[in-house]
TORKEKE-760198 format. One record per residue: residue number from 1; residue in three letters; x, y, z of N, C-alpha, C in turn. Coordinates in pm, 1 decimal. Layout:
BEGIN
pt num=NUM residuo=ALA nxx=X nyy=Y nzz=Z caxx=X cayy=Y cazz=Z cxx=X cyy=Y czz=Z
...
***
This chain:
BEGIN
pt num=1 residuo=MET nxx=-151.5 nyy=290.0 nzz=195.9 caxx=-92.3 cayy=425.9 cazz=247.7 cxx=-248.7 cyy=487.9 czz=341.0
pt num=2 residuo=ILE nxx=-337.4 nyy=488.4 nzz=269.0 caxx=-491.2 cayy=505.6 cazz=266.7 cxx=-539.3 cyy=447.0 czz=402.5
pt num=3 residuo=LYS nxx=-504.7 nyy=313.9 nzz=361.8 caxx=-573.7 cayy=194.2 cazz=458.2 cxx=-504.3 cyy=242.0 czz=630.9
pt num=4 residuo=SER nxx=-353.5 nyy=268.1 nzz=582.7 caxx=-304.0 cayy=292.5 cazz=723.3 cxx=-346.5 cyy=454.9 czz=744.2
pt num=5 residuo=ILE nxx=-417.1 nyy=541.8 nzz=702.5 caxx=-472.2 cayy=693.0 cazz=785.9 cxx=-565.7 cyy=595.1 czz=796.3
pt num=6 residuo=VAL nxx=-675.6 nyy=571.0 nzz=722.7 caxx=-807.8 cayy=527.9 cazz=772.1 cxx=-812.2 cyy=417.6 czz=874.5
pt num=7 residuo=THR nxx=-724.3 nyy=328.8 nzz=907.2 caxx=-729.0 cayy=255.6 cazz=1042.2 cxx=-666.8 cyy=307.6 czz=1158.4
pt num=8 residuo=GLY nxx=-585.3 nyy=387.6 nzz=1153.8 caxx=-525.1 cayy=444.7 cazz=1248.5 cxx=-404.4 cyy=381.3 czz=1303.8
pt num=9 residuo=GLY nxx=-349.4 nyy=321.8 nzz=1205.5 caxx=-216.4 cayy=258.0 cazz=1178.3 cxx=-236.3 cyy=167.3 czz=1286.3
pt num=10 residuo=GLY nxx=-342.8 nyy=90.0 nzz=1271.2 caxx=-414.4 cayy=-42.2 cazz=1341.8 cxx=-499.9 cyy=-57.5 czz=1443.8
pt num=11 residuo=HIS nxx=-603.0 nyy=75.1 nzz=1408.4 caxx=-715.4 cayy=125.9 cazz=1507.9 cxx=-799.8 cyy=83.4 czz=1433.1
pt num=12 residuo=GLU nxx=-824.4 nyy=4.8 nzz=1350.5 caxx=-956.0 cayy=-41.7 cazz=1253.3 cxx=-1094.6 cyy=-40.0 czz=1363.3
pt num=13 residuo=GLN nxx=-1193.4 nyy=30.2 nzz=1325.3 caxx=-1305.6 cayy=12.7 cazz=1378.2 cxx=-1308.3 cyy=78.4 czz=1472.6
pt num=14 residuo=ASP nxx=-1230.4 nyy=145.4 nzz=1492.0 caxx=-1184.5 cayy=270.1 cazz=1660.3 cxx=-1312.3 cyy=366.4 czz=1626.7
pt num=15 residuo=LYS nxx=-1417.0 nyy=378.0 nzz=1688.1 caxx=-1490.2 cayy=509.5 cazz=1706.6 cxx=-1417.1 cyy=621.3 czz=1736.8
pt num=16 residuo=VAL nxx=-1312.9 nyy=638.3 nzz=1803.5 caxx=-1252.6 cayy=743.0 cazz=1877.7 cxx=-1163.0 cyy=809.3 czz=1713.3
pt num=17 residuo=HIS nxx=-1110.8 nyy=735.7 nzz=1646.2 caxx=-1024.1 cayy=739.3 cazz=1532.6 cxx=-1109.6 cyy=803.4 czz=1408.1
pt num=18 residuo=GLY nxx=-1258.6 nyy=693.8 nzz=1459.6 caxx=-1320.1 cayy=751.4 cazz=1328.1 cxx=-1388.5 cyy=904.4 czz=1347.0
pt num=19 residuo=ALA nxx=-1390.7 nyy=944.5 nzz=1452.7 caxx=-1461.0 cayy=1082.2 cazz=1464.7 cxx=-1345.1 cyy=1197.0 czz=1461.0
pt num=20 residuo=ARG nxx=-1244.2 nyy=1136.7 nzz=1471.6 caxx=-1127.0 cayy=1228.9 cazz=1461.8 cxx=-1088.7 cyy=1281.6 czz=1271.2
pt num=21 residuo=LEU nxx=-1092.7 nyy=1158.8 nzz=1247.6 caxx=-1094.8 cayy=1196.8 cazz=1094.6 cxx=-1211.1 cyy=1236.6 czz=1015.5
pt num=22 residuo=ALA nxx=-1269.1 nyy=1235.8 nzz=1107.8 caxx=-1446.1 cayy=1259.2 cazz=1037.5 cxx=-1416.9 cyy=1394.2 czz=1052.8
pt num=23 residuo=HIS nxx=-1388.8 nyy=1460.8 nzz=1141.6 caxx=-1375.2 cayy=1587.5 cazz=1246.3 cxx=-1274.5 cyy=1673.6 czz=1116.1
pt num=24 residuo=LEU nxx=-1129.7 nyy=1616.2 nzz=1063.1 caxx=-1062.3 cayy=1664.3 cazz=1016.4 cxx=-1072.5 cyy=1653.4 czz=872.5
pt num=25 residuo=MET nxx=-1165.1 nyy=1549.8 nzz=846.5 caxx=-1201.7 cayy=1590.3 cazz=665.5 cxx=-1329.4 cyy=1705.1 czz=669.7
pt num=26 residuo=SER nxx=-1395.0 nyy=1725.3 nzz=781.5 caxx=-1484.8 cayy=1867.5 cazz=753.3 cxx=-1442.9 cyy=1959.3 czz=747.1
pt num=27 residuo=GLY nxx=-1327.2 nyy=1988.1 nzz=825.3 caxx=-1254.8 cayy=2135.8 cazz=838.0 cxx=-1132.9 cyy=2148.4 czz=678.3
pt num=28 residuo=VAL nxx=-1190.9 nyy=2037.6 nzz=614.3 caxx=-1075.4 cayy=2043.1 cazz=452.4 cxx=-1145.4 cyy=2109.6 czz=348.0
pt num=29 residuo=ASP nxx=-1117.1 nyy=2155.2 nzz=272.1 caxx=-1162.6 cayy=2257.6 cazz=171.7 cxx=-1242.1 cyy=2147.5 czz=47.1
pt num=30 residuo=TYR nxx=-1310.5 nyy=2201.7 nzz=17.9 caxx=-1427.5 cayy=2099.3 cazz=-82.5 cxx=-1318.6 cyy=2055.4 czz=-181.9
pt num=31 residuo=VAL nxx=-1255.4 nyy=2179.5 nzz=-219.7 caxx=-1139.7 cayy=2114.6 cazz=-341.1 cxx=-1044.4 cyy=2008.7 czz=-308.3
pt num=32 residuo=LEU nxx=-998.7 nyy=2029.9 nzz=-166.6 caxx=-880.3 cayy=1929.7 cazz=-148.9 cxx=-959.3 cyy=1777.4 czz=-113.2
pt num=33 residuo=GLN nxx=-1056.4 nyy=1848.0 nzz=-95.5 caxx=-1155.8 cayy=1676.4 cazz=-55.4 cxx=-1162.5 cyy=1593.7 czz=-214.0
pt num=34 residuo=TYR nxx=-1156.9 nyy=1682.3 nzz=-263.5 caxx=-1183.1 cayy=1594.1 cazz=-443.9 cxx=-1032.0 cyy=1571.0 czz=-466.4
pt num=35 residuo=ASP nxx=-955.1 nyy=1628.5 nzz=-444.4 caxx=-781.9 cayy=1581.7 cazz=-463.8 cxx=-804.1 cyy=1474.3 czz=-391.1
pt num=36 residuo=VAL nxx=-829.1 nyy=1447.8 nzz=-285.2 caxx=-817.7 cayy=1311.5 cazz=-213.8 cxx=-945.3 cyy=1225.1 czz=-196.0
pt num=37 residuo=SER nxx=-1014.0 nyy=1234.7 nzz=-284.9 caxx=-1146.5 cayy=1179.0 cazz=-271.1 cxx=-1140.0 cyy=1034.7 czz=-278.6
pt num=38 residuo=ASP nxx=-1026.5 nyy=944.7 nzz=-324.8 caxx=-1020.5 cayy=768.2 cazz=-258.0 cxx=-1011.0 cyy=800.7 czz=-87.5
pt num=39 residuo=LEU nxx=-915.8 nyy=899.5 nzz=-65.8 caxx=-920.4 cayy=881.8 cazz=142.7 cxx=-1048.7 cyy=889.5 czz=174.4
pt num=40 residuo=VAL nxx=-1105.6 nyy=1001.4 nzz=115.8 caxx=-1248.4 cayy=1073.7 cazz=176.5 cxx=-1341.7 cyy=944.6 czz=151.5
pt num=41 residuo=ASP nxx=-1343.3 nyy=890.0 nzz=45.1 caxx=-1443.2 cayy=763.5 cazz=45.0 cxx=-1396.3 cyy=638.0 czz=113.0
pt num=42 residuo=ALA nxx=-1285.3 nyy=622.4 nzz=154.1 caxx=-1225.8 cayy=468.7 cazz=232.2 cxx=-1315.4 cyy=515.9 czz=356.0
pt num=43 residuo=ALA nxx=-1239.7 nyy=664.0 nzz=402.3 caxx=-1300.9 cayy=699.5 cazz=586.2 cxx=-1460.1 cyy=699.6 czz=573.5
pt num=44 residuo=ARG nxx=-1487.3 nyy=713.1 nzz=477.7 caxx=-1656.1 cayy=709.1 cazz=482.1 cxx=-1711.6 cyy=577.4 czz=514.6
pt num=45 residuo=GLU nxx=-1655.3 nyy=474.2 nzz=423.4 caxx=-1710.8 cayy=363.0 cazz=404.7 cxx=-1659.5 cyy=281.3 czz=540.5
pt num=46 residuo=ALA nxx=-1546.2 nyy=304.4 nzz=609.5 caxx=-1526.9 cayy=246.3 cazz=781.1 cxx=-1586.3 cyy=304.5 czz=816.5
pt num=47 residuo=TYR nxx=-1599.1 nyy=424.8 nzz=819.7 caxx=-1686.6 cayy=499.1 cazz=951.4 cxx=-1766.4 cyy=602.9 czz=925.7
pt num=48 residuo=PRO nxx=-1903.0 nyy=524.9 nzz=859.4 caxx=-1983.0 cayy=580.9 cazz=815.7 cxx=-2130.9 cyy=673.5 czz=953.5
pt num=49 residuo=ASP nxx=-2086.8 nyy=607.0 nzz=1079.6 caxx=-2188.3 cayy=707.7 cazz=1154.6 cxx=-2122.6 cyy=857.7 czz=1170.1
pt num=50 residuo=ALA nxx=-1958.9 nyy=845.1 nzz=1188.7 caxx=-1882.7 cayy=941.7 cazz=1208.8 cxx=-1908.1 cyy=1037.7 czz=1096.7
pt num=51 residuo=PHE nxx=-1921.2 nyy=1020.1 nzz=986.4 caxx=-1953.1 cayy=1107.9 cazz=868.8 cxx=-2093.0 cyy=1150.9 czz=868.9
pt num=52 residuo=ILE nxx=-2180.7 nyy=1107.6 nzz=954.5 caxx=-2316.9 cayy=1188.7 cazz=899.1 cxx=-2275.5 cyy=1316.9 czz=917.4
pt num=53 residuo=GLY nxx=-2372.5 nyy=1433.0 nzz=810.8 caxx=-2298.7 cayy=1546.9 cazz=848.9 cxx=-2232.7 cyy=1616.7 czz=812.2
pt num=54 residuo=VAL nxx=-2070.3 nyy=1559.5 nzz=736.8 caxx=-1955.6 cayy=1566.7 cazz=678.2 cxx=-2014.8 cyy=1598.0 czz=529.7
pt num=55 residuo=ARG nxx=-1982.4 nyy=1724.5 nzz=485.7 caxx=-2004.1 cayy=1746.9 cazz=292.5 cxx=-1970.6 cyy=1615.3 czz=233.0
pt num=56 residuo=ASN nxx=-2057.6 nyy=1564.2 nzz=138.1 caxx=-2015.8 cayy=1482.2 cazz=51.0 cxx=-1957.1 cyy=1599.4 czz=-76.1
pt num=57 residuo=LYS nxx=-1895.8 nyy=1514.2 nzz=-154.8 caxx=-1788.6 cayy=1596.8 cazz=-254.5 cxx=-1881.5 cyy=1680.9 czz=-346.7
***
């Protein structure tokens, strides 16, 4: 499920999807980010440039 979310259902390495995912994660409360840290980590790994400036856990 995490891979599907991170890749956007087959849009692997799609910079637009990565930017949208980073924007979504930046608006998520840090407590929730802790709860879904495996998703956040996978997204950061797949789109490192998109997550510049997005708060770390």
